[in-house]
C-alpha positions in Angstrom: 111.7 44.6 79.9 109.8 43.3 82.9 106.3 44.0 83.6 104.4 43.6 86.9 100.9 43.7 87.0 98.9 44.3 90.4 95.3 43.4 91.0 93.2 45.4 93.0 89.0 44.8 93.4 88.3 45.8 89.8 91.6 48.0 88.7 94.6 46.6 87.2 97.9 48.1 87.4 100.8 47.4 85.5 104.1 49.2 86.5 107.6 48.4 85.1 110.7 46.9 87.0 112.3 50.3 87.6 108.7 51.5 88.9 108.9 48.8 91.6 112.1 49.4 92.8 111.4 53.3 92.8 108.5 52.6 95.4 110.5 49.8 97.3 113.2 52.8 97.7 110.3 54.7 98.9 108.9 52.7 101.3 113.1 52.0 102.5 112.9 55.9 103.0 109.7 55.6 105.0 110.9 53.1 107.3 114.4 55.2 108.1 112.2 57.8 109.0 110.0 56.1 111.3 113.1 54.3 112.9 114.9 57.4 112.8 112.0 58.7 115.2 112.1 55.9 117.3 115.5 55.6 118.1 115.7 57.7 121.1 119.6 57.7 121.3 121.8 61.1 121.2 122.3 60.6 117.2 125.9 58.8 117.5 126.0 56.0 115.8 128.5 53.2 116.2 130.1 54.6 112.9 130.3 57.9 114.0 131.9 56.9 117.2 134.9 54.6 115.3 135.9 57.3 113.0 139.6 57.3 112.2 141.8 59.9 112.1 141.4 59.3 108.1 137.8 59.7 108.0 138.1 62.7 110.0 140.8 64.0 107.6 138.7 63.7 104.5 135.6 65.5 106.5 137.5 68.6 106.4 138.4 69.3 102.8 135.6 70.0 100.2 138.4 69.0 97.2 139.0 65.6 95.9 142.4 66.5 95.4 143.2 67.6 98.8 141.9 64.1 100.0 143.6 61.7 97.5 147.4 62.7 97.5 148.7 59.3 96.5 149.2 59.3 92.9 150.7 62.7 92.9 153.3 61.2 95.5 156.7 61.0 94.7 157.2 57.0 95.9 154.6 56.3 93.5 155.6 58.3 90.9 159.5 56.4 91.4 157.6 52.9 91.7 155.5 53.4 88.5 158.7 54.7 86.4 160.9 51.2 88.0 158.1 49.0 87.1 157.6 50.5 83.3 161.8 49.8 83.2 161.5 46.4 84.2 158.4 45.9 81.8 160.7 47.1 79.3 163.7 45.2 80.0 163.8 41.5 79.0 164.5 39.6 82.4 165.4 36.0 82.6 164.4 35.6 86.1 167.2 36.1 89.4 170.2 36.9 88.5 172.7 33.7 89.3 174.8 34.2 92.4 172.9 36.8 93.8 170.6 36.7 97.1 167.2 36.8 96.6 166.8 40.0 98.7 169.9 41.9 96.9 167.8 41.1 93.9 166.3 44.7 92.4 163.4 42.9 90.7 162.4 41.3 94.5 162.8 45.0 96.0 160.5 46.1 93.1 158.2 43.5 94.0 158.0 44.2 97.4 157.9 48.2 96.7 154.8 47.3 94.7 153.1 45.2 97.0 153.7 48.4 99.7 152.3 50.5 97.4 149.1 48.3 96.5 148.5 48.5 100.4 148.6 52.1 99.6 146.7 52.3 97.0 144.0 50.0 98.9 143.6 52.5 101.6 143.5 55.5 99.4 140.1 53.9 97.9 138.9 53.5 101.3 139.9 57.2 102.1 138.4 58.4 98.1 135.2 56.1 99.3 134.6 57.8 102.3 135.2 61.3 101.1 132.6 60.6 98.3 129.9 58.9 100.3 130.0 61.5 102.9 129.1 64.5 100.1 126.8 61.8 98.2 125.1 60.7 101.5 122.7 63.5 100.8 121.5 63.8 98.1 121.1 59.6 97.9 120.9 58.1 101.0 120.1 54.7 99.9 123.0 54.7 97.8 125.4 53.4 100.1 123.2 50.1 101.1 122.4 49.1 97.3 126.2 49.4 96.5 128.8 48.1 98.6 132.0 47.9 96.4 133.9 51.6 96.5 135.0 51.3 93.2 131.4 50.7 91.7 129.9 53.4 94.2 132.5 55.7 92.7 131.3 54.7 89.2 127.6 55.6 89.9 128.1 59.0 91.6 130.6 59.5 88.2 126.7 58.6 86.1 125.2 61.3 88.4 
C-alpha cells in the first residue's frame, strides 16, 4: 500500500492512494459542474448530434437481451456449428484441383471474417447500452475506462 503524506502548517495528514484517487474524482466532478454551468450552449453535444441508428435503437430498450441479438441469430449459430465441425475434421489444407473460392474452408473463413465484423458492431451497441445506463450512476467511469469490454467488466463488478 502506498502512503502519501501531506504537510500543512503544523498538521500532518496521511492518506492512502485510494483516498487520493477519490479526492481527484471529486475534484473532476466539481470541475465538470462548473464547465456545464458556463457552457451556455443549448445542451446538445457533438456526441448527441452524431448518434447513429444503432444508438437510437439502444435508447429505446431497457433489456440487454433486446439490444444484443447476434448471439441468438441463426447465421451466428450456423457459422459456429460449421467452425466446430471444421475443427473436428483433420484437414490437410485446400483440396487439390479446386478453385480457392469454391473451397468450403475458404468460404467458412470469409464467413468468420464477416462474423467478426458483426461481433465488433455488437460490442459497440452493447457498450453504448451499458454506458447509457451507468452514465448517471458513475459519470467519470466513461473517461477512466475506454475499452468497451473492460467497461463492461467494471460495471459487472459493481
